[in-house]
Steps between C-alpha positions, in 0.01 A plus 500: 500500500586134566446545873164666436412221261590231764306684762190520276534132410527395867206717591291358214576136613409593863174660390421202278548262793288725715220514246502120483489469876218753533298335222535163675391665823201664333399164339531331843277759669247481215475121531470527882237775461295285261515201738395717799212656307370151407527390859306812606225426250478140624483625871221749410303228322544259796378774742191576292409129477555466881268797574231349272531165684472680851166660392382161368594334841292757685198433286535122550540539877172702534323239282624207707394662830141547376488139383619366841212687677244364252624146547487512884137623496392231252666220705309606821168512318542150344595345841165615653308348216679165546409481875126544424503230242677256732218528761223438235696201379509325854117536529430363161740206559295377802170512313654303206616223731135429627363485141772270399410241763132482383610479140725203571211303671255553208765414250566164664130404475476611139807294413346179638183541295705582185696181541186296517348677206826457311489126534145489373581738211795286394284189486234680290769631264650156459161350416420784257841479341467130448144540368602770260793295382283205432240712306787664311645168418164370368465820285848458363437143410176597326675771297786267425260248368329760267832629386627162414199425293538833312876441439432160347242653261738794405797259440310299239411821306862636511642176377295522175594869450874435542489219232362756251750765597791255454400437137485880417852571648654227284357658188628855592848370574527351142403851347753691719787270395435587138483876572831497702692343206388778260582781753851367570586505135390862461692615814820334362476691177433829678805458717725446199367815335541702828864394546579604143339838544678566836835415345434743225380765751828464705709556194298801388495639849877481541549662162253775590661567845854527338356739232320708768812529711712592192238753393490656846872516510518666148224744588688601815820552294299709246337715765838578656660567158211731395531697827881530452461610139233758600725629775796528253275689252407756768859538604605534136242775434621681818862474388429614143291795615769619743784427244313698227452797735863512619637440136285790366615720781864408438471537116337840537744611776199590721604679813792673343534878445447621143865580439624168638238311296598686182874425543431127569281468185750662252739265322693704235670764705873419573473592873229237541759221502681681797188486716513202743136550594303652782599433869189285550626257234861480632429419861290233683347545845509225765158344581296721724697818432343600164257759638755653733760534214236645261401761759868577589625529139179659362558638152868407508391143397443662155843656480687388189847345555728608211871439427633858456376855560542573124230239425276657765544842321398342164192344660394824666550686170276241327226549764515882453494474124201271484320644810473153667524604862786475753720220634766466771829325402757326722836504303731221612811709436388787731343324799755369746448261783469672831583381854213337690335755719331243708815310592516653847137415597491133385464379862218741560319372192546136610350600835181625329488208257568741214752516210651737246300522181808399299501158677147431373597542124657245266702648204807448285826632640547755223184677627626522858572873479154563354334322794713670760420827334124437519463323833809606711357627833163329460381260781216243473318451830227233577237759607437867556559493877843345448574750220425795726725362773790444252454862370518631850807293589689611181413870539259492198799493261387205294191400291304221660231298316274231633387168346149643474608805306534778772788737444696725743716746316819648641397777738193314625224538241276187497304382197236232528143383462308281261718402203320373191685185379539428138458153346880477444773743613785604275737294709315171477309510171765344276574212747128432538456482119780244468361293780152508357622384160681203650196401707273531196720259291513244776124527553420458130713183476338352807144595384556340156591171666196527722265562209642198312449287815143630538408407143657149538304445831166602336547253216585227746197578717266493190629152401476363861153654552370329189642162606371547855144583378498189282611278796245653730217435252615147456516459880141630534380267229671202672357600841155500342552162350632362829193645684271343249670157539493543875133567503430192294736293709342625827154407370628148406664461832194611698284267285745210546520558872120512531469167313764338717326625806171369374659156426651475850169602650316232308762234595451592865123480460527159338715364791268649747194335339662161505602529867156623593329198326719263691443671836135534444438121463669414829319791668156375409568151648621657826191729521262196473682318790486813724126547435415146643713562813329844571149364486588228774651774735185721475272224653731453818518877562116542504468269813773681703328846441168384665677386830698828539189720471332322808812555725521875405145575618558372858821697561336833372225475772763466779702794377205744502447449880866564587500820281218659701697456836820640342321805367379606855854470650664685208270803546602540863872461417479753216359763743775447752763486233385837349516668846845350566632619160383861569672514838812334361516757215461796746779346714730466192428859395598623848825303483585638158437861609712451804779347278477784254518763775799335656676475161430870435627587847819298442550662159456850643741425792757380247453810293517721814838336598634537146398869488668572836815323386492700171455817718825427685695425182370824348614698801845354470517581130390853564772551766764361256377721219508816720862417595587449131341834404709676764823331372409577145438870577835520679685324208329738257623804684858358508491417131384855411786651709754274334367591150530872579861443610572304184352769278715764673814290445395442141449875438839586653674226296327611181604866563861394566498286183375795284764731640776249456397420139500882417845526640614191320379642163687828573823308581457280188456807286809670644698181467400473133594863430849450667559184304416668177717801580805287589445298178502826284819624688675163425412533132616863494830404666560220264429726200733764636776241564469371144502851361811592712679187374418584137615854549823385669562259207439788246733734693776238506454442124508875424742638770684191604563356842596834653179683428426553865810713533360726224186577705469850635549520874215745515244253351181490696262204509139558380248635728316260752300236314182575701350644189518172321355326802207738493442429130504127573248534773269707279515236229412236762197701618376514143473122464348440859316323642663163410321183610789254569259205496350589160680230306400217743139636523478526123619136463250373756219703345596381147495132619158559657365663180647221280334239728162669497524553119572134459204407724280743299618341173431151634154593636415668172607198296313270741184710462529504120559122499200444731280718287607299188429171682149632598431609140619157371279316753198716404568437131530125568178486710310695232635278225409184687159626588425594143624160371285309753207733432509439119535125559208496736290712251583259221388194714190686624381558148548133411331366812213753476418379152532138603261546806239706312537303171573836329491865583787739567681623811802725574708640798612866476713722711329818616831696491738332247767760562520407868427122510632435855245744651222443240176306547379228262170520321329169404293520182279207385258427211304177542351358178215713371580798723706818468844564648462646854655531846492207740270682741220527233478113444261260669603302810568180308693684225711675761574168668603335171721803412662484838561124461669563155727770658586272799595203285694729264703624794554135620621394146763773500585483867401164654454468876547185718116491567192714453190537720175573317221615740153456329633647175217313314218630712353730222558261211233305315548130426653559156757740633570273797587220244735741313662603824552137620650400153758785538554398859581135404756624243683721759476244780763290321762759601346680801322404813153650565295524825127543401223643723174453311130401526470409122448136418688526172812636670477235775490225241817623336670540838 
């Protein structure tokens, strides 16, 4: 056997090494096959691209050949046109030369006459210019004389007027000095009053802000406390309802048989003291196993545990006598603890994540025999599939129950389906009642503290609200007084500033009058001196004008004669010049056409050379591409052949691997059987040796040291032990197959399950935490929105009444139960009208209502600046005044950008 075992071990190792080698070879072949297939795909793609490019080269070649023929024909045609134009150009050039000579001669004659005429014309212009200058000078002097006389007269009148104006200004300055003194005194008193009111406002405002913050804080505490108290009330009602139900069920022994209920309710019979209780009261199931144990034990949960069988007889007689039904008793003196029937299959149960039912029950040690009696041979499996596999493995000798309540009885009968669950099972009802009572006491104590805190907060909020309202009213009254003082003060400052401006203007006027009087006196003296000088110059200019008029008449007569001669020559020159220009233009046109033709020919020659060069390059590329296609086709065929070879090698290696693995499993199975058999033989030999030693010791004690001499010579050893070996083998077959890696696999699987369970727990906790955070955020958002909404509504009501000098207004949520998704309805009632929706008001009333709402929002939630775009367009003058007064109040704390066409708004801005 040892040699056989060594041989199997050696063959197993050889086969293992061979399997590893073959697997390595298979992996290498697979990697090589994958690489070759990728290369084949790349070669195929390259070949297809090359074939496409070859077809494209053919098309381009045919196109280029056609273009070359077209260019050659065009070049020849243009060359013929250029030769014809060159001949016409030579003829026209000769004719142009003759005309040019005649034109030069006439031009020379015209130039001489023009020079003579130019000299005469210059002389005439000089005389005329001088004559005009003299006449203009005389006219200027005449105008200057009249102007000087007029200015002297006007200066005398203005001098008298300025003396009168100077007297009036002095009188006005005296009145203004008195008025400024009175205004300064009134402004000083208004500033003192304004400073006192502002100090009072700052004090009141600080007190009001502190009270508002404290009120908001207390209201937040109260809201949280009310929500907590309401939540605790709901939890307490749920606990009380559940506790009452379970207590009534327990008190009335609901769920018990009539006989059991009757025995539990009696008190006077002597045997009643010997009853420990029903099984359901004496045991406790582990969490999650309640349903399985209730199904497994069934009616045995209502068996009565009693001290002695005599007491059981008395109880049965009592039931018969009073016709109270039947009951089953478990006398402690009769029921003995039995061996565990599942001891031999514990490893099988661990493999299937199952356990004996007795391991899922908690009980006192004195009831151990009772539990063994009821649950010995019962297995709890996680599901029905596992339960069926366990029943098959154990020969259907045991009762198997699942966590969901399915039952497989010994022999194979399966019970299952929809199981109606009770509110509380017999196993868990008492524990749940105790737990609920403890929770109720804790919740009551906590709720009483919360109610006391709620009452205290309500009282504090009432006191703070009253103080806050008083401070707010005082703040509004102070603001009104400040605004009134500011209006008066602004009016005084404006009046004072106007008076100062008027005083400065009058002082400037007075200075200007004095300066003008001084300047005017010196100006009149200068004007009289200039008038005498101008009259003397006018007499001298009159004599010069007469002499110049005589010289001008003589030169004009000579110029007329020269002009007639020049006109005749100019007519001849113009005819020749026109003929020369026509010929010259024709000659230039021929030259331009010849240049254009030559340029076109050069361009087409260049294009022809480029096309021919491109043709040659295209032919080379086509030859290279055809060579590349041939090489690619050849490589593709070689790659396909290599792939086929690799696939054949891979199939052979895979077939060899499968055969070797089959043989390896057979050898491993034989090796395991031999090892187990040798192990059993060693155990048997050891037991026989121990037995022989014990027997030898007993024989020595009984018969002495010479007991061997007393043996019969004819004693024969027992028959061959093959029968025992056969029995051992049969026992081994009964417990097969055995998975030698079951323990390691179970440990790994258990670790994986624990890890996933922990992850599931963490994820569940995270999700619950996130949902709580979301709920808290939604509550906070809703609370803040409602707080802001109510504050804005309060300010809106105040500002509406202030703008309209009465009336009512309100803001209402369309869906108060869902404020975050609700719309807001604006209701307004101007003085003398009924309460109605904003859309039913006039344009001006809607604008004023919108202004009130805007400023209410700005008062609760100020912004750095605000842009108002023609918000006053529909307002009349009275409402514009109210709007601007409100705007001035808010402009102390906010910046406004106004877009308007209304004068009243512009004045305030």
